[in-house]
C-alpha positions in Angstrom: -10.9 -29.9 35.1 -11.2 -28.0 31.8 -12.2 -24.8 33.6 -9.2 -25.1 35.9 -6.8 -25.4 32.9 -8.5 -22.5 31.1 -8.3 -20.4 34.2 -4.6 -21.1 34.7 -3.9 -20.3 31.1 -5.8 -17.0 31.2 -4.1 -16.0 34.4 -0.7 -16.7 32.9 -1.5 -14.5 29.9 -2.8 -11.8 32.1 0.4 -11.6 34.1 2.8 -12.0 31.2 5.1 -9.1 30.5 4.4 -8.1 26.9 5.8 -4.6 26.3 5.4 -3.0 22.9 8.7 -1.6 21.7 9.0 2.2 21.6 12.3 3.7 20.3 14.2 6.2 22.3 14.0 9.9 21.3 17.3 9.6 19.4 15.8 7.0 17.1 12.2 8.0 16.9 13.0 10.8 14.5 13.9 8.2 11.8 10.4 6.6 12.0 8.2 9.5 10.7 5.9 9.8 7.8 8.4 12.3 6.2 11.2 9.8 6.3 9.3 6.6 5.6 6.7 5.7 3.0 5.3 3.3 5.6 6.1 2.7 9.2 5.5 -0.9 10.1 5.0 -1.4 13.9 5.5 -5.1 14.5 5.1 -4.9 18.3 8.6 -6.1 19.1 10.3 -4.0 16.4 9.7 -1.0 14.1 10.4 -1.0 10.4 10.8 2.1 8.2 9.9 1.0 4.6 10.6 3.2 1.6 8.7 2.4 -1.6 11.1 4.2 -3.9 14.1 2.2 -2.5 11.9 -1.0 -2.5 13.4 -1.8 0.9 13.8 -0.9 4.5 15.6 2.3 5.5 15.7 1.7 9.2 14.8 -0.9 11.8 14.8 -0.5 15.6 14.5 -3.1 18.3 15.7 -3.8 21.8 18.4 -6.4 22.6 18.5 -7.8 26.1 21.6 -9.3 27.6 19.7 -12.3 29.0 18.7 -13.3 25.5 22.2 -13.0 24.1 23.7 -15.1 26.9 21.6 -18.1 26.1 22.4 -20.8 23.5 22.2 -19.4 19.9 20.7 -21.4 17.1 22.9 -22.3 14.2 20.4 -22.5 11.4 18.2 -19.5 11.1 14.7 -19.6 9.5 14.4 -18.0 6.1 12.9 -14.5 5.7 9.3 -14.3 4.6 7.7 -11.6 2.5 5.8 -9.0 4.5 2.2 -8.8 3.3 1.6 -5.4 5.0 3.7 -3.6 2.4 
């Protein structure tokens, strides 16, 4: 039984649609080493961090209509410090 459950979980993960976000050509020019101190690729979004400004200069991600049509949560989780900076 355990093997059947593990096999079903692995097959679900194998067929899942995980696409790493890549910005369009119009936005890709903002996420370069010349424009950012550090480019943080977080799989679903890209963050251009500038050490001199001590903050983010640009963020790019994709919004999909299906996600926006669903019920939106009222209370948002608080932001956490990024340990990659």
